[in-house]
C-alpha positions in Angstrom: -56.0 5.3 -11.2 -53.3 4.0 -13.5 -50.6 4.8 -11.0 -52.5 2.9 -8.2 -52.8 -0.1 -10.5 -49.1 -0.8 -10.3 -49.2 -1.6 -6.6 -52.1 -3.8 -7.0 -50.6 -5.5 -9.9 -47.5 -6.3 -8.0 -49.6 -7.6 -5.2 -51.6 -9.8 -7.6 -48.4 -11.2 -9.2 -46.9 -12.0 -5.7 -50.1 -13.7 -4.6 -50.3 -15.7 -7.9 -46.6 -16.8 -7.5 -47.3 -17.8 -3.8 -50.4 -19.7 -4.9 -48.4 -21.4 -7.6 -45.6 -22.4 -5.3 -48.0 -23.9 -2.9 -50.3 -25.5 -5.5 -53.3 -23.4 -4.7 -55.6 -21.1 -6.8 -55.9 -21.1 -10.5 -52.1 -21.7 -10.9 -52.6 -25.0 -9.1 -54.5 -26.3 -12.1 -51.4 -26.3 -14.2 -49.7 -29.6 -13.5 -46.0 -29.8 -12.7 -43.2 -27.3 -13.2 -43.6 -27.3 -17.0 -47.2 -26.3 -16.8 -46.4 -23.5 -14.3 -43.5 -22.3 -16.6 -45.8 -22.3 -19.6 -48.4 -20.2 -17.6 -45.6 -17.8 -16.4 -44.5 -17.4 -20.1 -48.0 -16.7 -21.3 -48.5 -14.2 -18.5 -45.2 -12.5 -19.3 -46.0 -12.2 -23.0 -49.5 -10.8 -22.3 -48.0 -8.2 -20.0 -45.4 -7.2 -22.6 -48.2 -7.0 -25.3 -50.2 -4.8 -22.9 -47.3 -2.5 -22.2 -46.6 -2.2 -25.9 -50.3 -1.1 -26.5 -50.4 1.4 -23.6 -49.8 4.5 -25.9 -52.6 3.5 -28.2 -54.9 2.7 -25.3 -54.2 6.1 -23.7 -54.9 7.9 -27.0 -58.2 6.1 -27.3 -59.1 7.0 -23.6 -58.3 10.6 -24.3 -60.6 10.6 -27.3 -63.5 9.0 -25.3 -63.0 11.3 -22.3 -65.9 13.6 -23.3 -68.2 10.7 -23.2 -67.4 9.5 -19.6 -70.2 9.6 -17.1 -68.3 8.9 -13.9 -65.6 11.0 -12.3 -62.4 9.5 -11.2 -63.5 9.6 -7.6 -66.8 7.8 -8.5 -64.8 5.2 -10.4 -62.4 4.7 -7.4 -65.4 4.3 -5.0 -66.9 1.6 -7.1 -63.7 -0.3 -7.5 -63.1 -0.2 -3.7 -66.7 -1.2 -3.1 -66.5 -4.2 -5.4 -62.8 -5.2 -5.0 -61.9 -8.9 -5.1 -60.0 -9.8 -1.9 -56.3 -10.8 -2.5 -56.7 -14.0 -0.6 -59.1 -15.4 -3.3 -56.0 -15.5 -5.6 -54.3 -17.7 -3.1 -56.8 -20.6 -3.4 -59.9 -19.0 -2.0 -59.4 -20.1 1.6 -59.7 -17.2 3.9 -56.9 -17.0 6.4 -57.9 -16.4 10.0 -56.3 -13.5 11.8 
């Protein structure tokens, strides 16, 4: 599941950047270029911090593995069933096909 997350993460970043460039979505709430740059900096710092903490997080996950109640396939099925559509990050306006 962690390997799949990279693709979804990149798609979310791209959608967020598109939303910011067009003034839509949550990014649209940050006024002007300065506000958007401050948001980008905060996201960048948060991602670096998460990357830095990855080894600790993986150790904790390994320690908790005996307690898990769902298999990887069950977790994947739940994530797919309840996924948030990417278009919601672009301002919540559903695009017609």
